[in-house]
N, C-alpha and C positions, 0 to 999 in steps of 0.2 A: 530468445528471450532471456533466458537465464544468463547467458554471457553478457548481454547488455545490462541486465539487473545488477549483477555482481559488481560491475564498476561504479554504480551510483553510491552517492553518500544518502544516508537516511534523512528525509527532510520533515518528516512527521514523527513525533514521539508520543507513545501512549505510556502515561504514567500511572500514579496511584488511583487516580479518578476512573481509569479505564477509558472505554470509548464514549466520549462526551460529544455534545452538539459542536464544540469548537474543533475538535479533532475531525469530525466527519466534514465540517465546512473546509477546514485546511486541506484534507485529503482530496475532497472534490475540486477544489481550485488546482491543486497540483496536478491532479489527473487529466483535467481540461487543458492545462498549459503544456504537459509533458507526455502524457499517455501512460508512461511507465515510472513507477515511483516505488521507492523503498522507505518503509516505516520500521521503526524500531520499538520493541516492547520493552520499557525500562525494567530494571530488577525490582522496583518498588510497586509494580503493577500485580494486583492479586489475581488476575486471570491468566489462564494459559494461553501460549501463542496461537495455538489452532482455533480456540474460542474467539480470541481477538480477531483473527483473520476472518472467521465467518461472519462476525458482526459488521466488520468493514466492509465486506463483499456485499452483504445484504443492503447496507446503508449508502453505498455509492454505485452499485450496479457494475462493479468491476470484476475482473478475473484474477483468481490466484495463479502467479507464475511459480512461486517457490518460497518456502519457509526455511531459512537457514539459521539456526540457532534462534536468537531473538529478533531477527530481521524478517520482515514480510515483504516480498515484492509483488506488486498489483499492477495490472494492466487494464485500461479502458480505452478503446478505440474512440477517437474523435473525428469529427467531419474533415478536418485538414490531413489526416493520416500522416502524422509526423514520422511514424515508424512503419517501414514496408516490411510486411511478414513474407517469408519465402513460400512460393507455392508447392 
């Protein structure tokens, strides 16, 4: 998962307002479409990356894959199973 996530571009950005309803909506849509999503915490965000990640996980029902610097990689399985996990 980490290797797949590192190659992604961030598609959700968390700015000064922090985790808002629009951020959660966008992340939910992205997770439904892709299963694996990278989000970026911008420098003007007042919250720590770990706190933002916990809020996003709680709001979307996703799993944390990795936090690298200001990037958060999240995974949520869908019915279509776009990503096959090794057994």
